[in-house]
C-alpha positions as CSV (number, residue, x, y, z in Angstrom):
1,X,43.1,-28.7,-22.9
2,X,39.8,-28.5,-24.7
3,X,38.0,-27.3,-21.6
4,X,40.6,-24.6,-21.1
5,X,40.1,-23.4,-24.7
6,X,36.3,-23.5,-24.3
7,X,36.4,-21.5,-21.1
8,X,38.8,-18.9,-22.6
9,X,36.6,-18.5,-25.7
10,X,33.3,-18.3,-23.7
11,X,34.9,-15.8,-21.2
12,X,35.9,-13.6,-24.0
13,X,32.5,-13.9,-25.7
14,X,31.0,-12.5,-22.5
15,X,33.7,-9.7,-22.4
16,X,33.4,-8.7,-26.0
17,X,29.6,-8.7,-26.1
18,X,29.4,-6.8,-22.8
19,X,31.9,-4.2,-24.1
20,X,30.0,-3.8,-27.4
21,X,26.4,-4.2,-26.3
22,X,26.2,-3.8,-22.6
23,X,25.4,-5.9,-19.5
24,X,22.2,-7.3,-20.9
25,X,24.2,-9.3,-23.4
26,X,25.3,-11.6,-20.6
27,X,22.0,-13.5,-20.3
28,X,21.8,-13.7,-24.1
29,X,25.3,-15.3,-24.4
30,X,24.6,-17.6,-21.4
31,X,21.2,-18.7,-22.8
32,X,22.8,-19.6,-26.1
33,X,25.6,-21.5,-24.3
34,X,22.9,-23.3,-22.2
35,X,21.0,-24.4,-25.3
36,X,24.0,-25.4,-27.4
37,X,26.2,-27.0,-24.7
38,X,26.0,-30.6,-23.7
39,X,28.0,-30.0,-20.5
40,X,26.2,-31.3,-17.4
41,X,27.5,-28.3,-15.5
42,X,26.8,-25.7,-18.2
43,X,25.3,-23.1,-15.8
44,X,28.3,-23.2,-13.5
45,X,30.6,-22.9,-16.5
46,X,28.6,-19.9,-17.8
47,X,28.8,-18.2,-14.4
48,X,32.5,-18.8,-14.2
49,X,33.1,-17.5,-17.7
50,X,31.0,-14.4,-17.2
51,X,32.9,-13.6,-14.1
52,X,36.3,-14.1,-15.9
53,X,35.1,-12.0,-18.8
54,X,34.0,-9.1,-16.6
55,X,37.2,-9.4,-14.5
56,X,39.1,-9.0,-17.8
57,X,37.1,-5.8,-18.5
58,X,37.6,-4.6,-15.0
59,X,41.4,-5.2,-15.2
60,X,41.6,-3.3,-18.6
61,X,39.8,-0.4,-17.0
62,X,42.1,-0.5,-14.0
63,X,45.1,-0.4,-16.3
64,X,43.7,2.5,-18.3
65,X,42.1,4.6,-15.6
66,X,41.6,5.3,-12.0
67,X,39.2,2.5,-11.0
68,X,40.4,2.4,-7.5
69,X,39.7,6.1,-7.0
70,X,36.2,5.6,-8.4
71,X,35.6,2.6,-6.2
72,X,36.6,4.6,-3.1
73,X,34.3,7.6,-4.1
74,X,31.4,5.3,-5.0
75,X,31.9,3.2,-1.9
76,X,31.7,6.4,0.2
77,X,28.5,7.4,-1.4
78,X,27.0,3.9,-1.0
79,X,28.6,3.4,2.4
80,X,30.3,0.2,1.3
81,X,33.9,-0.9,1.4
82,X,35.4,-0.5,-2.1
83,X,36.3,-4.2,-2.3
84,X,32.5,-5.0,-2.0
85,X,31.9,-3.0,-5.1
86,X,34.3,-5.2,-7.0
87,X,32.7,-8.3,-5.6
88,X,29.2,-7.0,-6.6
89,X,30.6,-6.1,-10.0
90,X,31.7,-9.7,-10.5
91,X,28.8,-11.4,-8.8
92,X,26.3,-9.6,-11.1
93,X,27.3,-11.3,-14.4
94,X,27.8,-14.6,-12.6
95,X,24.2,-14.6,-11.4
96,X,22.8,-13.5,-14.7
97,X,24.7,-16.1,-16.6
98,X,23.9,-18.9,-14.2
99,X,20.2,-18.0,-14.3
100,X,20.0,-17.8,-18.1
101,X,22.0,-21.0,-18.7
102,X,19.8,-22.9,-16.2
103,X,16.4,-21.5,-17.2
104,X,16.5,-21.4,-21.0
105,X,17.4,-25.1,-21.7
106,X,14.6,-26.1,-19.2
107,X,12.1,-23.9,-20.9
108,X,13.1,-25.4,-24.2
109,X,12.5,-28.9,-22.9
110,X,9.0,-28.2,-21.8
111,X,7.9,-26.7,-25.1
């Protein structure tokens, strides 16, 4: 139960900071999580939570607007299937969060 609450709170931290500050807040939140967490799999948890947080934002945009239409139009321009844009959209924060949560605690140990 505690893990579910922790994942929900961290996911929403990624969503709220991204909504308020932009995509570059993802590595900041992940770095803070990486330093403060004692979890052995903190990088994987950060990546999962960043993905969940961005999926939440994407779902909210889909409810309010025409995300599907935009994905089709942008996919045509980029010559990609629209589903690949959604995959890339969710892979981006996962990679940022995993990288920051892995690197920052290791940098801190060496100092």
